[in-house]
C-alpha positions as CSV (number, residue, x, y, z in Angstrom):
1,M,12.7,182.5,-209.5
2,K,10.5,184.5,-211.8
3,R,11.0,181.7,-214.6
4,I,9.9,179.2,-212.0
5,E,6.6,181.0,-211.6
6,N,6.2,181.7,-214.9
7,V,6.3,177.6,-215.6
8,V,4.0,177.2,-212.9
9,L,1.6,179.6,-214.4
10,L,2.0,178.1,-218.0
11,K,1.4,174.6,-216.6
12,V,-2.1,175.6,-215.0
13,I,-3.1,177.4,-218.1
14,G,-2.2,174.4,-220.3
15,S,-4.3,172.3,-217.8
16,A,-7.1,174.4,-217.5
17,E,-7.1,174.2,-221.5
18,L,-6.8,170.7,-221.4
19,I,-10.0,170.3,-219.2
20,A,-11.9,172.3,-221.0
21,A,-11.0,170.8,-224.5
22,L,-12.0,167.4,-222.7
23,V,-15.1,168.9,-221.5
24,M,-16.1,170.3,-225.0
25,F,-15.2,166.9,-226.9
26,Y,-17.6,164.9,-224.1
27,L,-20.5,167.2,-223.7
28,Y,-20.9,168.4,-227.5
29,H,-19.1,165.5,-229.6
30,D,-21.8,165.7,-232.3
31,A,-21.8,169.8,-232.7
32,V,-19.0,170.8,-235.3
33,P,-18.3,174.1,-233.9
34,A,-17.6,172.7,-230.2
35,V,-15.4,170.3,-232.0
36,I,-13.5,172.8,-233.9
37,G,-13.2,174.7,-230.4
38,G,-12.3,171.8,-228.8
39,L,-9.4,171.3,-231.5
40,I,-8.3,174.9,-231.1
41,L,-8.0,174.6,-227.2
42,L,-6.0,171.5,-227.5
43,G,-3.7,173.3,-229.9
44,L,-3.4,176.0,-227.0
45,S,-3.1,173.6,-224.3
46,A,-0.1,172.0,-226.2
47,N,1.7,175.2,-226.9
48,S,1.3,176.3,-223.0
49,F,2.9,172.9,-222.3
50,Y,5.6,173.7,-224.8
51,Q,6.4,177.1,-223.7
52,A,7.0,175.7,-220.5
53,H,9.0,173.0,-221.1
54,K,11.2,175.6,-223.1
55,C,11.1,178.0,-220.0
56,Y,12.3,175.2,-217.7
57,Q,14.9,174.6,-219.9
58,R,16.6,178.0,-220.1
59,Q,16.1,177.8,-216.4
60,Y,18.4,174.8,-216.0
61,S,20.3,175.0,-218.8
62,P,24.1,175.5,-218.2
63,R,25.6,178.9,-219.8
64,K,28.0,178.6,-222.2
65,D,29.9,181.5,-221.2
66,D,30.0,180.5,-217.8
67,N,32.4,177.7,-218.6
68,P,36.3,179.4,-218.8
């Protein structure tokens, strides 16, 4: 159950980072530091979604030692 909570938390964090990056691109598209910050937030968002995917796979992948 704890891993499911981690997956949900990572997806919420990734979504918040993605929204923040899109807002930065939309509002401050002419400022170079904001574009760089938006790119960093996009990278962090992608990492959060990737970690959530890996955690979900570990939760539901069959164990190798379970099969005799």
